[in-house]
C-alpha positions in Angstrom: 16.0 -7.4 -9.1 15.1 -3.8 -9.7 17.5 -1.0 -10.4 18.0 1.4 -7.5 16.2 4.7 -7.9 16.5 7.4 -5.3 13.8 10.0 -4.7 15.2 12.6 -2.4 11.9 14.2 -1.8 10.0 11.3 -0.2 10.5 9.0 2.8 7.9 6.5 3.9 7.2 3.7 6.4 5.9 0.1 6.4 5.9 -3.0 8.5 5.0 -6.7 9.0 1.8 -8.3 10.0 0.1 -11.7 10.2 0.1 -14.8 7.9 -3.1 -15.9 9.5 -5.3 -12.9 9.7 -4.1 -11.6 13.1 -6.5 -8.9 14.3 -5.8 -5.2 15.0 -4.9 -6.0 18.6 -2.0 -8.2 17.6 1.4 -7.6 19.2 3.5 -7.5 16.0 6.4 -5.1 16.8 8.7 -3.2 14.4 10.8 -0.4 15.7 11.5 2.8 13.6 13.2 4.7 16.4 13.0 4.9 20.1 9.7 6.8 20.0 7.9 4.7 17.4 6.8 1.1 18.1 4.3 -0.4 15.7 1.7 -2.8 17.1 -1.5 -3.8 15.4 -3.2 -1.1 13.4 -5.4 2.0 13.9 -8.4 0.4 12.2 -10.3 1.3 15.2 -13.2 2.7 13.2 -14.8 -0.6 12.3 -15.2 0.4 8.6 -11.5 0.1 7.9 -9.8 -3.2 6.7 -7.5 -5.1 9.1 -6.6 -8.6 10.0 -10.2 -9.6 10.6 -11.5 -9.2 7.1 -8.6 -9.5 4.6 -6.3 -12.2 3.3 -6.8 -15.9 2.4 -8.0 -16.9 5.8 -11.1 -14.8 5.3 -11.9 -15.9 1.7 -15.5 -17.1 1.3 -15.7 -20.9 0.7 -12.0 -21.4 1.2 -11.4 -23.9 4.1 -8.0 -25.2 3.0 -5.2 -24.4 0.6 -4.2 -26.7 -2.3 -0.5 -26.7 -3.2 0.3 -25.1 -6.6 0.9 -27.7 -9.2 3.7 -25.6 -10.8 1.9 -25.3 -14.1 2.3 -21.9 -15.8 -0.5 -19.4 -15.0 -3.0 -19.6 -17.9 -5.3 -17.0 -19.4 -9.0 -17.1 -18.6 -8.5 -19.2 -15.5 -9.5 -18.7 -11.8 -7.1 -20.0 -9.1 -9.0 -20.5 -5.9 -7.5 -21.4 -2.5 -4.0 -22.2 -3.8 -0.7 -22.0 -1.9 2.1 -20.5 -3.9 5.4 -20.9 -1.9 8.0 -18.6 -3.3 5.4 -16.6 -5.3 4.7 -16.9 -9.0 4.9 -15.0 -12.3 1.5 -14.3 -13.8 2.5 -14.5 -17.5 5.9 -13.6 -18.8 7.6 -11.0 -20.9 7.2 -13.2 -24.0 3.7 -14.6 -23.2 1.4 -12.1 -21.4 -1.8 -13.4 -20.0 -5.3 -12.0 -19.7 -8.4 -12.7 -17.7 -6.8 -14.3 -14.7 -8.3 -14.4 -11.2 -6.8 -15.4 -7.8 -9.2 -15.9 -4.9 -8.1 -16.9 -1.4 -4.5 -17.6 -2.4 -1.4 -17.3 -0.3 1.9 -16.0 -1.9 4.7 -16.4 0.6 8.4 -16.8 1.1 11.7 -14.9 1.1 12.6 -12.9 -1.9 14.9 -10.1 -0.7 15.4 -7.5 -3.4 13.0 -9.3 -5.7 9.3 -9.8 -6.3 6.8 -12.2 -4.8 4.4 -11.9 -7.8 5.3 -10.6 -11.3 2.5 -9.3 -13.5 2.7 -9.6 -17.2 -0.7 -9.0 -18.8 -4.2 -7.5 -18.6 -7.4 -8.0 -16.6 -5.8 -9.7 -13.5 -7.6 -9.9 -10.2 -6.5 -10.7 -6.6 -9.3 -11.1 -4.1 -8.8 -12.2 -0.4 -5.1 -13.0 -1.1 -2.1 -12.8 1.3 1.4 -11.7 0.5 3.7 -12.5 3.3 7.1 -13.9 4.5 7.5 -17.3 6.0 7.7 -15.9 9.5 5.3 -16.7 12.3 4.1 -13.4 13.9 4.6 -11.5 16.0 8.2 -10.6 15.2 10.1 -8.0 13.1 10.9 -9.2 9.6 14.5 -8.8 8.6 15.7 -8.0 5.1 16.7 -11.7 4.6 13.2 -12.9 5.5 11.4 -10.4 3.4 10.4 -9.8 -0.2 10.8 -6.5 -2.0 7.6 -6.4 -4.2 4.3 -8.0 -3.4 2.9 -7.2 -6.8 5.4 -6.0 -9.4 4.0 -4.6 -12.7 6.1 -1.5 -13.1 6.9 -0.7 -16.7 10.4 0.3 -15.7 11.2 -3.2 -14.6 8.4 -5.5 -15.9 5.9 -5.4 -18.7 3.2 -2.8 -18.5 0.1 -4.1 -16.7 -3.4 -3.1 -18.0 -6.5 -3.7 -16.0 -5.8 -4.8 -12.4 -8.1 -5.3 -9.4 -6.8 -6.0 -5.9 -9.4 -6.4 -3.1 -9.6 -7.7 0.5 -5.9 -8.6 0.4 -3.2 -8.5 3.1 0.3 -7.4 2.5 3.1 -7.4 5.0 6.9 -8.0 5.3 7.5 -6.2 2.0 9.7 -3.4 0.7 7.1 -2.2 -1.7 3.6 -3.8 -1.4 2.3 -2.9 -4.9 4.6 -1.4 -7.6 2.5 -1.0 -10.8 2.4 1.7 -13.5 -1.0 3.2 -14.1 -2.7 2.5 -17.4 -3.5 5.0 -20.2 -6.7 3.3 -21.2 -9.9 4.2 -19.4 -11.4 0.8 -20.2 -8.6 -0.8 -18.2 -8.6 0.8 -14.8 -6.6 -0.2 -11.8 -8.7 -0.7 -8.6 -7.3 -1.2 -5.1 -10.1 -1.6 -2.5 -10.5 -3.0 1.0 -6.9 -4.0 1.4 -4.7 -4.1 4.5 -1.1 -2.9 3.9 1.0 -2.9 7.0 4.3 -3.8 8.8 6.9 -3.3 6.0 10.2 -5.2 6.3 13.5 -4.1 7.8 12.3 -0.7 8.9 15.3 -0.1 11.2 18.0 -0.7 8.6 16.1 0.9 5.8 17.5 -1.4 3.1 14.3 -0.9 1.1 12.6 2.2 -0.3 9.3 1.3 1.6 6.0 2.0 -0.3 2.4 0.9 -0.1 0.6 1.4 -3.5 2.2 3.3 -6.3 4.7 3.4 -9.1 8.3 4.1 -8.2 9.9 4.0 -11.7 11.4 7.2 -13.0 9.3 6.8 -16.1 6.0 6.3 -14.4 2.9 8.0 -15.7 -0.7 7.2 -16.3 -4.4 7.5 -15.3 -7.5 5.7 -14.1 -6.5 4.5 -10.7 -8.9 4.0 -7.8 -7.6 3.6 -4.2 -10.7 3.1 -2.1 -11.3 2.0 1.5 -7.8 0.6 2.3 -5.8 0.7 5.5 -2.2 1.7 4.5 -0.5 2.3 7.8 3.1 1.4 8.7 6.5 2.5 9.8 9.0 2.8 6.9 10.7 5.4 4.8 8.7 6.6 1.8 5.0 6.7 0.9 1.7 4.9 1.6 0.4 6.3 -1.7 3.5 6.4 -3.8 3.1 7.9 -7.3 6.5 9.5 -7.1 7.9 10.0 -10.6 7.6 12.7 -13.2 4.1 11.7 -14.3 1.8 13.3 -15.1 -1.0 11.3 -13.4 -4.7 11.9 -13.9 -8.2 10.6 -13.1 -7.1 9.2 -9.7 -9.8 8.5 -7.1 -8.4 8.3 -3.5 -11.3 7.9 -1.2 -12.3 6.5 2.3 -8.8 5.2 3.2 -6.9 5.1 6.5 -3.3 6.3 6.2 -0.6 6.5 8.8 3.2 6.4 9.3 5.6 6.5 6.3 7.9 9.5 5.6 5.6 11.7 3.5 2.6 9.4 3.6 0.8 10.6 0.4 2.7 11.5 -2.8 1.0 12.2 -6.1 3.6 14.1 -8.1 4.3 15.3 -11.7 1.7 18.0 -12.4 -1.2 15.7 -11.8 -4.8 16.6 -12.5 -8.3 15.2 -12.0 -7.5 13.8 -8.6 -10.4 13.2 -6.2 -9.1 13.0 -2.7 -12.1 12.8 -0.3 -13.2 11.0 2.8 -9.8 9.8 3.9 -8.4 9.6 7.4 -4.9 10.3 8.5 -3.8 8.7 11.8 -0.9 9.9 14.0 -0.8 6.5 15.8 2.6 5.9 14.2 5.3 8.6 13.7 6.0 9.7 10.1 9.5 10.9 9.2 8.3 14.2 7.6 4.6 14.7 7.3 1.3 13.4 5.9 1.6 14.8 2.3 4.0 15.8 -0.4 3.5 17.8 -2.5 0.5 19.9 -1.4 -0.7 21.2 -4.7 -2.2 18.3 -6.7 -5.6 19.1 -5.4 -5.3 22.6 -7.0 -4.9 21.3 -10.5 -7.6 21.0 -13.1 -10.5 18.8 -12.1 -9.1 18.0 -8.7 -10.7 18.2 -5.2 -9.6 17.8 -1.6 -12.7 17.6 0.7 -13.9 15.9 3.9 -10.6 14.3 4.9 -10.3 13.8 8.6 -7.5 13.7 11.3 -7.2 11.0 13.9 -5.2 11.2 17.1 -5.9 7.9 18.8 -5.0 7.0 22.4 -1.2 6.5 22.7 -0.5 8.2 19.4 3.2 8.8 18.5 2.4 12.5 17.8 -0.5 14.9 17.4 -2.7 16.9 19.7 -5.5 14.7 21.3 -8.0 17.6 21.1 -7.5 17.7 17.3 -8.9 14.2 16.9 -11.8 14.3 14.4 -10.8 17.7 12.9 -10.4 18.2 9.2 -7.1 17.2 7.6 -5.7 20.1 5.4 -3.4 19.7 2.4 -0.2 21.1 3.8 3.2 19.6 2.9 4.9 21.0 6.0 7.3 18.9 8.0 5.7 18.0 11.3 7.3 19.1 14.6 6.5 16.3 17.0 4.0 16.5 18.6 2.7 19.7 17.0 0.1 18.9 14.3 -1.5 22.3 14.0 -0.3 22.9 10.5 -2.4 20.0 9.2 -5.7 20.5 10.9 -8.7 22.8 11.1 -12.2 22.8 12.5 -13.3 23.9 9.0 -12.9 21.9 5.8 -10.5 22.8 3.0 -12.0 25.9 1.4 
C-alpha cells in the first residue's frame, strides 16, 4: 500500500469500463456530480482507441485464456493469453527480471489501496492486456471492488523500472492506471501507445487520487517517455497525464492522444524541457474539475513545442461551446467557467 501524498495543485478524473471489450457506445455509468455522467467514450474519431481495439479480447491469435500456473514470472519469457486473477508481481525487490512480455493477458480482481501488477525490472512489455476489477459492466465500481494501481513501478514505492512498453491495453476500475517513474537512460525509453484508459473507480467518494499515466511520487523525475495515440478520458480528481512531482522531466513526446475529464487533465511539472506536445485532442464530453492543463508553461521551456492540438465539443458535451468544435486548443491553465471554454481555444494555432 502506498503512502499518501497530497498534491494541492492537481485534481483529475477517471472511471470504469468493460472486462470484455465493450465498445464506445456502452452504458457504463459513473457519476462525478449532478451534471457529469460518464457513458462510453469520446473515441468518435475512428483513429482513437476504445473498447473495440484494446484489451485481451482483441489480442491476435488469442481465442481463450489459460489459468496462471502460479510460477514466478521469469526473465526472457513471453506470457500469452494468460488469466492472472488477483494480479501478479513481475519480479521482486530482491530479484528483478528483464525481457518479459505479456500478450493478450487479463489481470483482474479487487486490490483496494494496492497494486494489480508490480514492476521490478527492465524491458517489460504489455500488449493487448486488460487491467480490471471482477465486476460485470455496466456499473459503477466501488472502492472495495477496485484496485489502486494497474501498473506500479514508481521508485517511491517500488523498484525503479527501466524500459517499459504498454500498447493496445485496457485499464478501468483503477485509482491510478499507470504509476511509473520515467527512466534516466535514453536506451531504456517508456512507451505508452494505443491504450484505452477510462472509468476510474469510486469517483463520487474520491478515496483515490485518480490518475491515468504518470508518476505521483514526490521524488519523481526522469526522461524518455512517449505517450502516443491513447484515449485517456474519465471522471476523477487529478490528471490524465500525471507527471506531478518536482521533476525535472525532459524528452517527453505526447502526441495524437484524446484527453478528457479529470481535474487538470494534463500536468507535466518541475521545470520540464524538451517536451513535444502535438496533434492531441481535448474533449469536453466529460466535465473536468478545473481545466485541461496545469501548469501552462512547459511548452515554453528549452526544446519544447505545443502545436496542432485540437478542441472537441461533441454532441451532449458537459461543457464547451459547440461552435468551437475543431478549433485549436491553446496552452492556458485557467480554470474553466462552465460552459465557457473561450480561454482555451482559438481559430489560429499557438504562435
